N, CA and C atoms as an extended XYZ file, in Angstrom:
552
Properties=species:S:1:pos:R:3:atomname:S:1:resname:S:1:resid:I:1 pbc="F F F"
N       -13.955       32.965      -53.673 N   MET     1
C       -15.274       32.250      -53.232 CA  MET     1
C       -15.107       31.594      -51.756 C   MET     1
N       -13.918       31.171      -51.362 N   ARG     2
C       -13.422       30.842      -50.100 CA  ARG     2
C       -13.754       31.886      -49.319 C   ARG     2
N       -12.956       33.040      -49.381 N   VAL     3
C       -12.902       33.975      -48.662 CA  VAL     3
C       -14.206       34.600      -48.306 C   VAL     3
N       -15.148       34.607      -49.195 N   GLY     4
C       -16.576       35.128      -48.824 CA  GLY     4
C       -17.235       33.980      -48.029 C   GLY     4
N       -17.039       33.217      -48.378 N   LEU     5
C       -17.840       31.875      -47.454 CA  LEU     5
C       -17.231       31.904      -46.100 C   LEU     5
N       -16.155       32.140      -45.903 N   GLY     6
C       -15.614       32.177      -44.722 CA  GLY     6
C       -15.835       33.314      -43.718 C   GLY     6
N       -16.089       34.539      -44.314 N   TYR     7
C       -16.823       35.490      -43.752 CA  TYR     7
C       -18.174       35.112      -43.511 C   TYR     7
N       -18.980       34.584      -44.311 N   LEU     8
C       -20.342       34.354      -43.920 CA  LEU     8
C       -20.519       33.233      -43.134 C   LEU     8
N       -19.513       32.135      -42.857 N   LYS     9
C       -19.698       31.500      -41.870 CA  LYS     9
C       -19.403       32.146      -40.439 C   LYS     9
N       -18.327       33.017      -40.529 N   GLU    10
C       -17.898       33.773      -39.305 CA  GLU    10
C       -19.070       34.666      -38.629 C   GLU    10
N       -19.753       35.499      -39.740 N   ALA    11
C       -20.938       36.042      -39.464 CA  ALA    11
C       -22.362       35.416      -38.771 C   ALA    11
N       -22.394       34.081      -39.218 N   ALA    12
C       -23.229       32.978      -38.936 CA  ALA    12
C       -22.824       32.601      -37.276 C   ALA    12
N       -21.674       32.545      -37.280 N   GLN    13
C       -21.143       32.204      -35.780 CA  GLN    13
C       -21.285       33.120      -34.806 C   GLN    13
N       -21.122       34.505      -35.167 N   VAL    14
C       -21.485       35.416      -34.328 CA  VAL    14
C       -22.887       35.737      -34.003 C   VAL    14
N       -23.723       35.822      -34.862 N   LEU    15
C       -24.852       35.549      -34.761 CA  LEU    15
C       -25.804       34.530      -33.931 C   LEU    15
N       -25.049       33.523      -34.177 N   SER    16
C       -25.576       32.294      -33.512 CA  SER    16
C       -25.467       32.337      -31.705 C   SER    16
N       -24.408       33.332      -31.390 N   ASN    17
C       -24.255       33.502      -30.108 CA  ASN    17
C       -23.990       32.290      -29.431 C   ASN    17
N       -22.987       31.250      -29.453 N   PRO    18
C       -23.021       30.426      -28.441 CA  PRO    18
C       -22.359       30.449      -27.387 C   PRO    18
N       -22.130       31.900      -26.776 N   ASP    19
C       -21.419       31.932      -25.645 CA  ASP    19
C       -22.672       32.640      -24.540 C   ASP    19
N       -23.728       33.033      -25.321 N   GLY    20
C       -24.672       33.792      -24.482 CA  GLY    20
C       -24.630       35.127      -24.344 C   GLY    20
N       -23.599       36.008      -24.868 N   LYS    21
C       -23.421       37.129      -25.067 CA  LYS    21
C       -24.796       38.295      -25.158 C   LYS    21
N       -24.539       39.356      -24.429 N   LYS    22
C       -25.430       40.450      -24.355 CA  LYS    22
C       -25.514       40.960      -26.055 C   LYS    22
N       -26.377       41.714      -26.247 N   GLY    23
C       -26.797       42.503      -27.550 CA  GLY    23
C       -25.621       43.300      -27.859 C   GLY    23
N       -25.416       43.936      -26.852 N   LYS    24
C       -24.088       45.017      -27.142 CA  LYS    24
C       -22.642       44.489      -27.694 C   LYS    24
N       -22.542       43.029      -26.822 N   GLN    25
C       -21.284       42.518      -27.210 CA  GLN    25
C       -21.533       41.637      -28.636 C   GLN    25
N       -22.555       41.228      -28.922 N   VAL    26
C       -22.534       40.735      -30.458 CA  VAL    26
C       -22.683       41.987      -31.121 C   VAL    26
N       -23.057       42.983      -30.880 N   ARG    27
C       -23.256       44.147      -32.036 CA  ARG    27
C       -21.501       44.445      -32.247 C   ARG    27
N       -20.960       44.664      -31.022 N   ARG    28
C       -19.494       45.263      -31.200 CA  ARG    28
C       -18.928       44.254      -31.903 C   ARG    28
N       -19.122       42.835      -31.710 N   GLN    29
C       -18.070       41.545      -32.391 CA  GLN    29
C       -18.678       41.643      -34.138 C   GLN    29
N       -19.929       41.754      -34.226 N   LEU    30
C       -20.539       42.000      -35.731 CA  LEU    30
C       -19.728       43.136      -36.363 C   LEU    30
N       -19.889       44.110      -35.949 N   ARG    31
C       -19.095       45.404      -36.281 CA  ARG    31
C       -17.997       45.277      -36.854 C   ARG    31
N       -17.098       44.367      -35.734 N   GLY    32
C       -15.580       44.339      -36.169 CA  GLY    32
C       -15.547       43.412      -37.311 C   GLY    32
N       -16.231       42.510      -37.534 N   LEU    33
C       -16.405       41.352      -38.618 CA  LEU    33
C       -16.743       42.365      -40.099 C   LEU    33
N       -17.671       43.202      -39.873 N   LEU    34
C       -17.862       43.902      -41.242 CA  LEU    34
C       -16.981       44.759      -41.410 C   LEU    34
N       -16.130       45.502      -40.264 N   THR    35
C       -15.114       46.308      -40.737 CA  THR    35
C       -13.884       45.334      -41.341 C   THR    35
N       -13.345       44.269      -41.080 N   ARG    36
C       -12.680       43.513      -41.805 CA  ARG    36
C       -12.983       43.059      -42.954 C   ARG    36
N       -14.337       42.979      -43.404 N   MET    37
C       -14.934       42.358      -44.382 CA  MET    37
C       -14.906       43.675      -45.303 C   MET    37
N       -14.990       45.105      -45.071 N   ARG    38
C       -14.871       46.274      -45.632 CA  ARG    38
C       -13.394       46.320      -46.172 C   ARG    38
N       -12.495       46.114      -45.510 N   ARG    39
C       -10.800       46.140      -45.643 CA  ARG    39
C       -10.804       44.592      -46.767 C   ARG    39
N       -11.448       43.800      -46.665 N   GLU    40
C       -11.142       42.702      -47.684 CA  GLU    40
C       -11.670       43.075      -48.995 C   GLU    40
N       -12.752       43.881      -48.661 N   ALA    41
C       -13.443       44.043      -50.105 CA  ALA    41
C       -12.417       45.115      -51.037 C   ALA    41
N       -11.871       46.338      -50.302 N   LYS    42
C       -10.908       47.125      -50.846 CA  LYS    42
C        -9.609       46.379      -51.360 C   LYS    42
N        -8.987       45.502      -50.560 N   ARG    43
C        -8.358       44.932      -51.316 CA  ARG    43
C        -8.750       43.920      -52.521 C   ARG    43
N        -9.793       43.496      -52.646 N   ALA    44
C       -10.440       42.449      -53.451 CA  ALA    44
C       -10.366       43.636      -54.777 C   ALA    44
N       -10.699       44.922      -54.669 N   ARG    45
C       -11.030       45.688      -55.766 CA  ARG    45
C        -9.604       45.790      -56.176 C   ARG    45
N        -8.477       46.156      -55.500 N   LYS    46
C        -7.240       46.554      -55.650 CA  LYS    46
C        -6.850       45.217      -56.707 C   LYS    46
N        -7.124       43.799      -56.180 N   ALA    47
C        -6.533       42.701      -56.943 CA  ALA    47
C        -7.591       42.371      -57.891 C   ALA    47
N        -8.113       43.759      -58.386 N   LYS    48
C        -9.243       43.359      -59.586 CA  LYS    48
C       -10.006       41.957      -59.467 C   LYS    48
N       -10.541       41.637      -58.449 N   GLN    49
C       -11.561       40.720      -57.660 CA  GLN    49
C       -12.834       41.278      -57.555 C   GLN    49
N       -13.457       41.886      -58.756 N   GLU    50
C       -14.411       42.471      -58.585 CA  GLU    50
C       -15.888       41.845      -57.862 C   GLU    50
N       -16.009       40.483      -58.214 N   LYS    51
C       -17.086       39.789      -57.477 CA  LYS    51
C       -16.963       39.747      -56.058 C   LYS    51
N       -15.930       39.329      -55.517 N   LEU    52
C       -15.414       39.488      -54.196 CA  LEU    52
C       -15.663       40.512      -53.609 C   LEU    52
N       -15.345       41.429      -53.947 N   ALA    53
C       -15.669       42.843      -53.551 CA  ALA    53
C       -16.930       43.432      -53.622 C   ALA    53
N       -17.919       42.997      -54.572 N   GLU    54
C       -19.354       43.151      -54.505 CA  GLU    54
C       -20.119       42.573      -53.359 C   GLU    54
N       -19.804       41.401      -53.338 N   ALA    55
C       -20.588       40.450      -52.550 CA  ALA    55
C       -20.063       41.020      -51.061 C   ALA    55
N       -19.069       41.138      -50.709 N   LEU    56
C       -18.547       41.416      -49.264 CA  LEU    56
C       -19.062       43.048      -49.295 C   LEU    56
N       -19.198       43.941      -50.210 N   GLU    57
C       -19.741       45.214      -49.825 CA  GLU    57
C       -21.149       45.183      -49.438 C   GLU    57
N       -22.130       44.197      -50.687 N   HIS    58
C       -23.453       44.068      -50.456 CA  HIS    58
C       -24.195       43.439      -49.109 C   HIS    58
N       -23.027       42.411      -48.590 N   PHE    59
C       -23.412       41.680      -47.061 CA  PHE    59
C       -23.269       42.804      -46.157 C   PHE    59
N       -22.380       43.530      -46.405 N   GLY    60
C       -21.948       44.764      -45.351 CA  GLY    60
C       -23.549       45.561      -45.409 C   GLY    60
N       -23.764       45.786      -46.722 N   LYS    61
C       -24.736       46.977      -46.510 CA  LYS    61
C       -26.151       46.232      -46.055 C   LYS    61
N       -26.109       45.343      -46.392 N   VAL    62
C       -27.623       44.712      -45.901 CA  VAL    62
C       -27.657       44.298      -44.400 C   VAL    62
N       -26.716       43.900      -43.802 N   THR    63
C       -26.546       43.743      -42.323 CA  THR    63
C       -26.686       44.835      -41.825 C   THR    63
N       -25.881       45.924      -42.374 N   GLY    64
C       -25.888       47.107      -41.449 CA  GLY    64
C       -27.573       47.900      -41.508 C   GLY    64
N       -28.149       47.224      -42.412 N   SER    65
C       -29.876       47.980      -42.532 CA  SER    65
C       -30.393       47.532      -41.544 C   SER    65
N       -30.088       46.154      -41.350 N   TYR    66
C       -30.969       45.320      -40.353 CA  TYR    66
C       -30.452       45.691      -38.837 C   TYR    66
N       -29.116       46.539      -38.815 N   GLU    67
C       -28.710       46.497      -37.601 CA  GLU    67
C       -29.439       47.107      -36.337 C   GLU    67
N       -30.252       47.985      -36.608 N   PRO    68
C       -31.063       48.713      -35.751 CA  PRO    68
C       -32.007       47.701      -34.794 C   PRO    68
N       -32.733       46.665      -35.538 N   GLY    69
C       -33.584       45.918      -34.474 CA  GLY    69
C       -33.114       44.566      -34.622 C   GLY    69
N       -31.737       44.237      -35.086 N   LEU    70
C       -31.084       43.223      -35.084 CA  LEU    70
C       -30.664       42.259      -33.673 C   LEU    70
N       -30.503       43.122      -32.482 N   PHE    71
C       -29.582       42.562      -31.044 CA  PHE    71
C       -30.492       42.346      -30.135 C   PHE    71
N       -31.857       42.964      -30.183 N   TYR    72
C       -33.011       42.383      -29.220 CA  TYR    72
C       -33.139       41.157      -28.792 C   TYR    72
N       -32.819       40.342      -29.479 N   CYS    73
C       -33.044       38.707      -29.201 CA  CYS    73
C       -32.205       38.310      -27.910 C   CYS    73
N       -31.131       39.097      -28.200 N   TYR    74
C       -30.039       38.561      -27.422 CA  TYR    74
C       -29.995       39.246      -25.683 C   TYR    74
N       -31.303       40.123      -25.744 N   ASP    75
C       -30.976       40.848      -24.241 CA  ASP    75
C       -32.450       40.209      -23.618 C   ASP    75
N       -33.481       39.953      -24.830 N   TYR    76
C       -34.627       39.584      -24.522 CA  TYR    76
C       -34.888       38.111      -24.882 C   TYR    76
N       -35.212       36.959      -24.052 N   ALA    77
C       -35.304       35.836      -24.506 CA  ALA    77
C       -36.489       35.434      -25.400 C   ALA    77
N       -37.491       36.538      -24.947 N   GLU    78
C       -39.041       36.311      -25.638 CA  GLU    78
C       -38.960       36.810      -26.918 C   GLU    78
N       -37.994       37.493      -27.399 N   VAL    79
C       -37.966       37.890      -28.604 CA  VAL    79
C       -37.538       36.924      -29.804 C   VAL    79
N       -38.346       36.554      -30.807 N   PRO    80
C       -37.584       35.617      -31.829 CA  PRO    80
C       -36.418       35.946      -32.302 C   PRO    80
N       -35.384       34.869      -32.733 N   ARG    81
C       -34.272       35.022      -32.956 CA  ARG    81
C       -33.926       35.642      -34.480 C   ARG    81
N       -35.071       34.812      -35.452 N   THR    82
C       -34.869       34.669      -36.765 CA  THR    82
C       -36.147       35.242      -37.215 C   THR    82
N       -35.857       35.355      -38.806 N   ASN    83
C       -37.349       36.027      -39.179 CA  ASN    83
C       -38.151       34.836      -39.381 C   ASN    83
N       -37.960       33.522      -39.474 N   ASN    84
C       -38.826       32.216      -39.602 CA  ASN    84
C       -39.494       32.496      -38.250 C   ASN    84
N       -38.877       32.503      -37.251 N   GLU    85
C       -39.791       32.269      -35.783 CA  GLU    85
C       -40.569       33.381      -35.722 C   GLU    85
N       -40.239       34.940      -36.323 N   LEU    86
C       -40.934       36.021      -36.088 CA  LEU    86
C       -42.224       35.620      -37.189 C   LEU    86
N       -41.911       35.339      -38.153 N   GLU    87
C       -42.982       35.156      -39.150 CA  GLU    87
C       -43.903       33.821      -38.720 C   GLU    87
N       -43.464       33.118      -38.061 N   GLN    88
C       -44.202       31.969      -37.507 CA  GLN    88
C       -45.174       32.537      -36.222 C   GLN    88
N       -44.712       33.404      -35.710 N   LEU    89
C       -45.630       34.093      -34.639 CA  LEU    89
C       -47.040       34.896      -35.114 C   LEU    89
N       -46.566       35.911      -35.947 N   PHE    90
C       -47.459       36.535      -36.878 CA  PHE    90
C       -48.321       35.656      -37.761 C   PHE    90
N       -47.635       34.518      -38.241 N   GLY    91
C       -48.586       33.757      -38.864 CA  GLY    91
C       -49.802       33.041      -38.306 C   GLY    91
N       -49.196       32.329      -37.131 N   SER    92
C       -49.780       31.810      -35.982 CA  SER    92
C       -51.064       32.860      -35.563 C   SER    92
N       -50.812       34.006      -35.710 N   HIS    93
C       -51.899       35.048      -34.696 CA  HIS    93
C       -52.798       35.434      -35.984 C   HIS    93
N       -52.376       35.506      -37.390 N   ARG    94
C       -53.391       35.504      -38.417 CA  ARG    94
C       -54.134       34.154      -38.468 C   ARG    94
N       -53.381       33.009      -38.374 N   TYR    95
C       -54.248       32.098      -38.516 CA  TYR    95
C       -55.535       32.037      -37.705 C   TYR    95
N       -55.117       32.219      -36.040 N   HIS    96
C       -55.994       32.300      -35.494 CA  HIS    96
C       -57.075       33.389      -35.495 C   HIS    96
N       -57.029       34.832      -36.050 N   GLU    97
C       -57.685       35.453      -36.325 CA  GLU    97
C       -58.788       35.244      -37.489 C   GLU    97
N       -58.407       34.410      -38.525 N   ARG    98
C       -58.977       33.728      -39.475 CA  ARG    98
C       -60.192       32.964      -39.150 C   ARG    98
N       -59.640       32.227      -37.981 N   ARG    99
C       -60.307       31.005      -37.492 CA  ARG    99
C       -61.442       31.688      -36.554 C   ARG    99
N       -61.216       32.682      -35.773 N   ALA   100
C       -62.079       33.468      -34.932 CA  ALA   100
C       -63.055       34.171      -35.659 C   ALA   100
N       -62.772       34.843      -36.722 N   SER   101
C       -63.913       35.656      -37.517 CA  SER   101
C       -64.503       35.131      -38.561 C   SER   101
N       -63.709       33.470      -38.999 N   GLY   102
C       -64.561       32.918      -40.326 CA  GLY   102
C       -64.073       33.469      -41.497 C   GLY   102
N       -63.319       34.470      -41.738 N   ARG   103
C       -62.740       35.328      -42.804 CA  ARG   103
C       -61.565       34.558      -43.676 C   ARG   103
N       -61.693       34.358      -44.621 N   LYS   104
C       -60.596       33.850      -45.585 CA  LYS   104
C       -59.237       34.870      -45.643 C   LYS   104
N       -59.664       36.110      -45.555 N   GLY   105
C       -58.346       36.878      -45.658 CA  GLY   105
C       -57.966       37.433      -44.011 C   GLY   105
N       -57.045       38.232      -43.648 N   GLY   106
C       -56.767       38.703      -42.341 CA  GLY   106
C       -57.825       39.875      -42.256 C   GLY   106
N       -58.345       39.981      -40.858 N   SER   107
C       -59.143       40.903      -40.230 CA  SER   107
C       -59.005       42.381      -40.566 C   SER   107
N       -59.866       42.981      -41.025 N   PRO   108
C       -59.165       44.507      -41.090 CA  PRO   108
C       -59.015       45.141      -39.707 C   PRO   108
N       -59.641       44.707      -38.318 N   THR   109
C       -59.085       45.029      -37.329 CA  THR   109
C       -57.665       45.088      -36.694 C   THR   109
N       -56.924       44.153      -37.551 N   VAL   110
C       -55.529       43.997      -37.219 CA  VAL   110
C       -54.913       45.679      -37.864 C   VAL   110
N       -55.676       46.162      -38.740 N   VAL   111
C       -54.928       47.206      -39.381 CA  VAL   111
C       -55.443       48.463      -38.203 C   VAL   111
N       -56.650       48.728      -37.640 N   VAL   112
C       -56.969       49.561      -37.017 CA  VAL   112
C       -56.432       49.372      -35.658 C   VAL   112
N       -56.608       48.230      -35.076 N   ARG   113
C       -56.198       48.090      -33.636 CA  ARG   113
C       -55.104       46.990      -33.372 C   ARG   113
N       -54.129       47.015      -34.372 N   GLY   114
C       -53.057       46.351      -34.201 CA  GLY   114
C       -52.012       46.495      -33.571 C   GLY   114
N       -51.861       47.679      -33.123 N   PRO   115
C       -50.788       48.042      -31.938 CA  PRO   115
C       -51.341       47.327      -30.691 C   PRO   115
N       -52.525       47.610      -30.297 N   VAL   116
C       -53.052       46.693      -29.040 CA  VAL   116
C       -53.184       45.243      -29.495 C   VAL   116
N       -54.079       44.719      -30.297 N   ARG   117
C       -54.377       43.196      -30.396 CA  ARG   117
C       -53.189       42.147      -30.517 C   ARG   117
N       -52.147       43.150      -31.423 N   LEU   118
C       -51.287       42.012      -32.034 CA  LEU   118
C       -50.518       41.952      -30.776 C   LEU   118
N       -50.042       42.836      -30.004 N   VAL   119
C       -49.309       43.313      -28.992 CA  VAL   119
C       -49.936       41.956      -27.834 C   VAL   119
N       -51.197       42.099      -27.444 N   ALA   120
C       -51.952       41.250      -26.596 CA  ALA   120
C       -51.737       39.942      -26.494 C   ALA   120
N       -51.968       39.732      -28.341 N   ALA   121
C       -52.052       38.341      -28.283 CA  ALA   121
C       -50.727       37.513      -28.297 C   ALA   121
N       -49.753       38.090      -28.743 N   LEU   122
C       -48.251       37.780      -28.437 CA  LEU   122
C       -48.025       37.607      -27.030 C   LEU   122
N       -48.396       38.594      -26.232 N   VAL   123
C       -47.822       38.556      -24.835 CA  VAL   123
C       -48.725       37.196      -24.099 C   VAL   123
N       -50.141       37.286      -24.550 N   THR   124
C       -50.870       36.226      -23.893 CA  THR   124
C       -50.443       34.955      -24.045 C   THR   124
N       -49.422       34.667      -25.385 N   ARG   125
C       -49.475       33.407      -25.733 CA  ARG   125
C       -48.163       32.790      -24.708 C   ARG   125
N       -47.502       33.779      -24.102 N   GLN   126
C       -46.161       33.542      -23.429 CA  GLN   126
C       -46.419       33.373      -21.992 C   GLN   126
N       -47.506       33.867      -21.356 N   LYS   127
C       -47.989       33.647      -20.182 CA  LYS   127
C       -49.084       34.342      -19.933 C   LYS   127
N       -49.960       33.731      -18.953 N   GLU   128
C       -51.446       34.426      -18.675 CA  GLU   128
C       -51.080       35.589      -17.797 C   GLU   128
N       -51.545       36.811      -18.171 N   PRO   129
C       -51.131       38.058      -17.643 CA  PRO   129
C       -52.062       37.971      -16.078 C   PRO   129
N       -51.270       38.772      -15.322 N   LYS   130
C       -51.896       38.748      -13.997 CA  LYS   130
C       -52.821       40.253      -13.845 C   LYS   130
N       -53.902       40.387      -13.073 N   ALA   131
C       -54.817       41.384      -13.215 CA  ALA   131
C       -53.761       43.000      -12.897 C   ALA   131
N       -52.821       43.069      -12.283 N   GLU   132
C       -52.329       43.938      -11.862 CA  GLU   132
C       -51.208       44.618      -12.982 C   GLU   132
N       -50.890       43.514      -13.847 N   GLU   133
C       -50.294       43.826      -14.982 CA  GLU   133
C       -51.055       44.384      -16.099 C   GLU   133
N       -52.562       44.241      -15.992 N   LEU   134
C       -53.340       44.796      -16.863 CA  LEU   134
C       -53.626       46.393      -16.865 C   LEU   134
N       -53.276       47.004      -15.405 N   VAL   135
C       -53.588       48.329      -15.278 CA  VAL   135
C       -52.534       49.091      -15.866 C   VAL   135
N       -53.141       50.204      -16.818 N   PRO   136
C       -52.126       51.058      -17.234 CA  PRO   136
C       -51.428       51.550      -16.308 C   PRO   136
N       -49.851       51.824      -16.663 N   ARG   137
C       -48.865       52.274      -15.789 CA  ARG   137
C       -48.992       53.932      -15.845 C   ARG   137
N       -48.764       54.514      -17.151 N   ASP   138
C       -49.097       55.546      -17.532 CA  ASP   138
C       -50.428       56.000      -18.308 C   ASP   138
N       -51.320       56.534      -17.557 N   GLN   139
C       -52.516       57.058      -17.786 CA  GLN   139
C       -52.531       57.835      -19.154 C   GLN   139
N       -51.388       58.687      -19.153 N   GLU   140
C       -51.879       59.862      -20.439 CA  GLU   140
C       -51.598       59.007      -21.603 C   GLU   140
N       -50.429       58.125      -21.602 N   LYS   141
C       -50.188       57.257      -22.876 CA  LYS   141
C       -51.332       56.383      -23.180 C   LYS   141
N       -52.238       55.784      -22.085 N   TRP   142
C       -53.006       54.900      -22.468 CA  TRP   142
C       -54.043       55.919      -23.163 C   TRP   142
N       -54.257       56.940      -22.916 N   GLN   143
C       -55.551       57.745      -23.041 CA  GLN   143
C       -55.191       58.035      -24.751 C   GLN   143
N       -53.907       58.588      -24.814 N   ARG   144
C       -53.385       59.244      -26.396 CA  ARG   144
C       -53.490       57.581      -26.938 C   ARG   144
N       -53.237       56.660      -26.793 N   LEU   145
C       -53.119       55.551      -27.246 CA  LEU   145
C       -54.832       54.975      -27.733 C   LEU   145
N       -55.503       55.146      -26.692 N   ARG   146
C       -57.190       54.999      -27.131 CA  ARG   146
C       -57.793       55.764      -28.135 C   ARG   146
N       -57.240       57.471      -28.215 N   GLU   147
C       -57.392       58.347      -29.052 CA  GLU   147
C       -57.210       58.082      -30.304 C   GLU   147
N       -56.082       57.541      -30.374 N   GLU   148
C       -55.589       57.244      -31.632 CA  GLU   148
C       -56.182       55.965      -32.297 C   GLU   148
N       -56.349       54.933      -31.489 N   LEU   149
C       -57.356       53.895      -31.893 CA  LEU   149
C       -58.678       54.318      -32.708 C   LEU   149
N       -59.609       55.088      -31.665 N   GLN   150
C       -60.773       55.838      -32.219 CA  GLN   150
C       -60.420       56.355      -32.986 C   GLN   150
N       -59.633       57.416      -33.574 N   ARG   151
C       -59.137       58.163      -35.028 CA  ARG   151
C       -59.429       56.995      -35.840 C   ARG   151
N       -58.414       55.913      -35.801 N   ARG   152
C       -58.223       55.110      -37.072 CA  ARG   152
C       -59.640       54.393      -37.193 C   ARG   152
N       -60.448       53.829      -36.090 N   ARG   153
C       -61.598       53.499      -36.298 CA  ARG   153
C       -62.684       54.527      -37.262 C   ARG   153
N       -62.579       56.012      -37.123 N   GLY   154
C       -63.490       56.602      -37.619 CA  GLY   154
C       -62.930       56.887      -38.993 C   GLY   154
N       -61.500       56.557      -39.244 N   GLU   155
C       -61.110       57.018      -40.593 CA  GLU   155
C       -61.349       55.655      -41.644 C   GLU   155
N       -61.456       54.524      -40.724 N   ARG   156
C       -61.882       53.263      -41.646 CA  ARG   156
C       -63.263       53.209      -41.815 C   ARG   156
N       -64.084       53.683      -40.888 N   ALA   157
C       -65.634       54.106      -40.980 CA  ALA   157
C       -66.005       55.158      -42.377 C   ALA   157
N       -65.368       55.906      -42.296 N   LYS   158
C       -65.598       56.888      -43.398 CA  LYS   158
C       -65.118       56.440      -44.970 C   LYS   158
N       -64.516       55.498      -45.006 N   HIS   159
C       -64.260       54.676      -45.915 CA  HIS   159
C       -65.490       53.588      -46.511 C   HIS   159
N       -66.087       53.447      -45.811 N   ARG   160
C       -67.325       52.471      -45.937 CA  ARG   160
C       -68.418       53.324      -46.546 C   ARG   160
N       -68.604       54.670      -46.204 N   ARG   161
C       -69.512       55.482      -46.087 CA  ARG   161
C       -70.058       55.509      -47.925 C   ARG   161
N       -69.003       55.745      -48.696 N   PHE   162
C       -68.996       55.785      -50.173 CA  PHE   162
C       -69.863       54.551      -50.412 C   PHE   162
N       -68.931       53.211      -50.173 N   ARG   163
C       -69.739       51.800      -50.585 CA  ARG   163
C       -71.160       51.378      -50.136 C   ARG   163
N       -71.630       52.168      -49.204 N   ARG   164
C       -73.042       51.805      -48.469 CA  ARG   164
C       -73.791       52.630      -49.543 C   ARG   164
N       -73.672       54.131      -49.595 N   ASN   165
C       -74.818       54.933      -50.330 CA  ASN   165
C       -73.830       55.989      -50.841 C   ASN   165
N       -73.656       55.476      -52.277 N   PRO   166
C       -72.696       56.678      -53.192 CA  PRO   166
C       -73.363       57.961      -53.080 C   PRO   166
N       -74.734       57.871      -53.639 N   ASP   167
C       -75.479       58.875      -53.555 CA  ASP   167
C       -75.312       59.983      -52.513 C   ASP   167
N       -75.779       59.478      -51.274 N   ALA   168
C       -75.580       60.560      -50.100 CA  ALA   168
C       -74.214       61.055      -49.712 C   ALA   168
N       -73.042       59.983      -50.187 N   TYR   169
C       -71.836       60.529      -49.935 CA  TYR   169
C       -71.718       61.776      -51.028 C   TYR   169
N       -72.132       61.394      -52.155 N   LEU   170
C       -71.540       62.445      -52.962 CA  LEU   170
C       -72.471       64.010      -52.957 C   LEU   170
N       -73.556       63.703      -52.385 N   ARG   171
C       -74.553       64.552      -52.049 CA  ARG   171
C       -73.981       65.559      -51.001 C   ARG   171
N       -73.216       65.085      -50.213 N   ASP   172
C       -73.085       65.888      -48.847 CA  ASP   172
C       -71.546       66.221      -48.936 C   ASP   172
N       -70.527       65.603      -49.875 N   LEU   173
C       -69.542       66.299      -50.719 CA  LEU   173
C       -69.781       67.389      -51.462 C   LEU   173
N       -70.663       67.371      -52.027 N   GLU   174
C       -71.179       68.628      -52.970 CA  GLU   174
C       -71.852       69.762      -52.124 C   GLU   174
N       -72.402       69.724      -51.112 N   SER   175
C       -72.956       70.710      -49.919 CA  SER   175
C       -71.926       71.404      -49.650 C   SER   175
N       -70.846       70.620      -49.124 N   LYS   176
C       -69.960       71.146      -48.070 CA  LYS   176
C       -69.140       71.735      -49.178 C   LYS   176
N       -68.687       71.473      -50.482 N   PHE   177
C       -67.937       72.269      -51.358 CA  PHE   177
C       -68.499       73.524      -51.590 C   PHE   177
N       -69.887       73.612      -51.875 N   ASN   178
C       -70.772       74.731      -51.982 CA  ASN   178
C       -70.757       76.001      -51.028 C   ASN   178
N       -70.786       75.117      -49.311 N   GLN   179
C       -70.509       75.664      -48.552 CA  GLN   179
C       -69.337       76.712      -48.465 C   GLN   179
N       -68.349       76.103      -48.706 N   SER   180
C       -67.069       76.610      -48.581 CA  SER   180
C       -66.842       77.725      -49.898 C   SER   180
N       -67.385       77.609      -50.791 N   ARG   181
C       -67.721       78.328      -52.234 CA  ARG   181
C       -68.162       79.978      -51.512 C   ARG   181
N       -69.353       79.652      -50.620 N   LEU   182
C       -69.980       80.985      -50.107 CA  LEU   182
C       -69.563       81.592      -48.737 C   LEU   182
N       -68.258       80.957      -48.156 N   LEU   183
C       -67.784       81.593      -47.268 CA  LEU   183
C       -66.583       82.337      -47.711 C   LEU   183
N       -66.169       82.070      -49.163 N   ALA   184
C       -64.719       82.900      -49.467 CA  ALA   184
C       -65.303       83.837      -50.346 C   ALA   184
């Protein structure tokens, strides 16, 4: 138990990053710790300490699954360090969406326009953007994003057609089916 707790405290110390290291350095340090933990798990298995071995292996596996996005917060100060801070950011956005729309649940527009609305909301909370920052740098990428948003909006609108007028929707579907049979 002490061995596992010692590794856990060491991992917390590495991730708290008191020295203010960059993400690459923190990643390297954590990988070194995880390597030591894997070696310790092998030793524990040989010594028939299965619980310790399982705990160390599980910690290594879970930490490894988080690794791709774990270190951005050390390179970019505006990225929250913990899930709690991240959840607070998104929860705050959800709260303001509900207040603005009067809805009890989340706004469906977050699903359709999320890549734009959510990012815009989070960025403007940090600082007010200047006009020149709002101009798209890559026109083609901006156009593709707009087309994607428009496509998503169209898809969501199709979902409402059945609820609004099921008879007309089914007639239209039947007519398309009959036309496809005539062409074949």
